[in-house]
N, C-alpha and C positions, 0 to 999 in steps of 0.2 A: 515481622510478620512473614508468613509463608507467601511465596510468589512463584509463578511459573515463568520459565524463559519463553522466548518467542517460539523456539523449536518445540518445547513441551506443549505450548498452546496449540501449535499446529497438530501435534500428535493427538491431543485431546479432541480437537475438532474433527479430525479424520475418524477417530473412534466413534464419536457421536453419529457421524454420517453413516458409517458402516453398520453400526448397531441398528439404526433406524431402518435402513434399507433391507436388513435381514429379517424383518418382521414376517412371521409365517402366514398371516392373514390380514384382511383389511381392517378388522377391528383393532388388532394389536398395532398395525401400521399407523392408524389414526392416533392411538394413545402415544406411540413413540414420537410421532411428528409434533404433537402438542408439547412434549418434553423438549424436543429439539428446538422448538420455537423459543421456549424459555431460556435454554442455553445460549442461543444466538443473541437474545436481548441482553444477557449479562456479559457474554463474551465481547460483543462489539459496542454495546451501549453503556457498559459498566453500571447497569441498574442493580439496585438491591433486589433480593429475591422477592420480598413483599411487593415491590413496585412492579416487577415483571409479572407477578401473578394477578395484579389488578388492571393490567392493560386491557383496554377495549379496542379490539382489532378493527372495529368498524369506524372509529373516529380518531384513534391515537397515532396512526401511521400516515405520514405524508410521503408517498412513494416518489414523486418527482424530485423532491428536495432531500430525500434520504433522511428524513427527520422523524424522531419518535417524541411524542408529547407525553410527559409524565405528570400526573396530577398529585394531589395531596399537599401536605405542608411544605414539602421540598420540591414543589412543582417546577418544571424546567423543560427545555427542549434540547435534545442531543442529536447530533448528526452522526451517522455511521457510514462505513464504506459502501459504495454502490453495489458491489457484489453481494455484501451481506444483506442489503435491503432487497435485492432481487430474490435471494433465497427465502427471506421472510415473506415476501409477496407471494411467492410460489406456494409456500406452506399454507398461508391464510386462504388463498384462492382455490385450494384443492376441494374437489367435490365432497371429499370425506368430511370436510369441516362445515358443510352447509348448515347443519342443524346447531352448530356451536358458535356461529358467528356472533361476535361481540363478547364472547366469554371463553375463547379457545384456551387461554392460559389460566383460567380460574380453576386451580387445583389445590389440594391440601399441601401446605408447606412441608410437613413431615415426609409425605410420600415423595415429593420432588427432591428433597435433600437426599433421601435414600438412593434415588436413581442417580443423582450426581456422583455420590460416593462410589456407587457400583461401577462407574466408568473407569475408575483407577486401574484395576487389574486388566481391563481390556486394552489399555495403552501403555502398560508397564510402569504406571506411576502409583505412588502411595495414595490410597483412597482419601486420606485427610488433606491431600494437596490439590484435590480437584473439586472441592466443594464450592458452592455459589460465592461465598465471601472471598475465597482465594482467587477465583476467576475474575471477580470484580477488581480486586487489588492488582492483579496482573495486567488487566487492561489499562488501569491508571498508570502503572509503571511504563507500559508501552508508549502512552501518550507523552509522558515526560521525556522518555528517551528519544522521542521524535521532535524534541525541542519545542513542544507546546508550552507556553508560559504557565506557571503554577496557578495563577488566578483563573486561567481558563479551565485548567484541569479541575480546579475546585468547583467551578460552576457545573462542569460536565458531571461530576460525581454527586452534586447536590449537597456539598459540605457547606457549613455556615461560614467558614473562614479558611484562608490559605494555610493557616497553622494546622487546622484539622487535616487538610489534605496532605500536608507535608508529613505529619505524624502517621498518616494512613498508609503512606508509600515508603518503601525502603528499597535499597539497591544492594545486590550482591557485589562482592569484590570484582567479579568478572564484568558485571554491568557497569560499575564505576570506571574500570579500566577502559572498556570499549567507548564509553561516552567521552572520556578525556582524550582518548586516542583520536576519535573522529573529530573532536573540536580542534585539536592541534593540526590534524590533517587539513581541515577546511581553512584554518589560518594560514597554513603553508601554501595552499593553493592560491589564496588571495595575494600573498606576498610575492609569489612567483608569476602572477598573472597567467596562471595555467589556462590553456585553451583546449577545446575539444574534449572537455571532461564534464561528465554529468554525474549527479548523485540522485537516485530516485528509488521509489518503491515498486516492487514487482506487482503489477496490476493484472497481468495475464501471462499464463504459462501453458503452452501447447506442446506436448512431448510426442514425437513420432518415433518410429523405429530407429532412425539414424540421427535425426537432428531435432532441435527444439526451437520454437519461437518464444522469445522473452520480450515482454513489453514493460518498460520502466516509465513511471510518471514522476516528474520532478516537481519541486515546490513552485516552480514557475509555470506549472501546468503544461509542460512540454512532454510529448510522448516519444520515447526512443525505442526502436525495435532492433533486436539482435537475433541472429541465427547462430546457434552453437551446437556442439555435438551432445549426444545423450550422456557421454562420459563426463563432459563438463558440468552438466546438470547434477550428476551424482557427486562429483568432486566438490562442487560448491554447496550441495545440499539445498538446491533452489526450491522455493515454494512461494505462493502468493503472499504478499504482505511483507516480504523480506526487503531490507535495504541493500542496494548494490551500487557500485561505481561502474561507470561505462566510459571508455575512452576511444577516440578515433584518430588515427594518424592523418596529418594534414594532406599528404598526397592522395588520400582516398576520398577527400571532400571535393565535390564538384561545385562550380559556381557559374552563374550567368545572370544577366539583367532580369529583374522581375518582369519587365515589359516584353521580354523575348523568351520567357520560359518555355522549354520544349519538353517533349516526352521523356528526355533523359533524367529529368528531375521529378518524375512522378513516382519514385519508389516509396518505400515505407517511411523513410526518414527525410523529410523535406520541410525546410523552415525559411521564412522570409525575414530579412533583416537589413541593417544599414551598415555600409562600409565605414569603419572607424580608423582604419590605417592601411597603408600600402607600402611594402618594401620592394622597390622595383630593381631588378637586376638585369644584366645583359641578356641572359638566356632564360632565367627563371625568376618568378616573382611570388611574393606571398601577400595574401589579402586577409585582413582581420575584419570579421563581420559581427556586429552586436545583434543577437537574435532574441535576447531577453534581458531583463534588468541586470542579472548577474551571470549571464552566459554569453561567451564569445566563441566563435568558431574561426579557425585559421585554415585557409585553403592555399595550396601551392599549385601554380599553373604556369604555363609558358608565358613569357613576356609578350610574345606575338599574340597569344590569345587574349591577354589583358588589354592590349592596345586595340585589338579587333572589337572587343566588347565596349571599348570606351569607358572603362570603369574608373571611377575617381572617388575620393573621400566624400561621403554623403550619399553615394548612389544606393538605390534600393535594389537588392539582389535576392535571388533564390539560391540557397545552398542545400545540397543533398548528399547522402552517402548510403551505400548498401548496408543492409543488416549484417552481411557477412564481414563488414569492415569493423564492426563494433566488438571491442574486447571488454568482457565483464570481469569484475573482481569484487571480493568482499571488502567492506570498509576497513577491516583489520589489515588487509594486504597492502 
């Protein structure tokens, strides 16, 4: 089955947003926003086209929990990313939709399909590869590549069995290589007890003229912020939803007792944890801190400072590091 890569999905989404904003008048803007809403439902919720067109925007969206309720014989609830739900909420609450509330997405299937296919040339993709079914399949593939279990993806899709979901989803050779590579890398990290390493999804990207702020969210719900150059953004091809690795060298990680935390640990990256190990030297010492179930941070500080703080195994501490100290890389690197 045809599928889009994450990069192509990003291209397609940007094309939909640009096309919507370029509407020449309010009437056409309302029409395009209705179509954009359908696209977002399929792009992030993997809804069938028919399911998206039957959504009641007055009762089927639970904004606080980022949940979409889908009715019919394959009724279910699906959760989507917070940013996507914010975009949906903004579209639904637009004054232009006031008279359509409850039936914003209720449009003719044939018309909507045509509009989907028409987006292909706008983003340099084959029209046949940007239809509703392909977008839905591509979202399912994204979920599996994010290591979400097949039975969960099955329920997300509204499939009757995992076998249906497995048949529904296929991987390209590049997808398979990347998944295996990432799995082996994670296993290597576990074997080497790697510290100061994070893997997460880009949940925020703010690009300025010279630098950019990147926010990563890990599976342990930690948020890591990095400040990098615009050139690095372009080299890595960064965009929201992308999976990245982040590392920080031990000398750049500051540490102090939780009870004595001062302003120096109030930067973007600040975590509380428990000391699980200390390697004490004459001049310099290293301290290992467990800050999450599978995340440890190692800090190097002077032995005098270690003794001054009275740190010991089991002590609760604050660890922090500057966004400038974070090095980002792609999972393949």
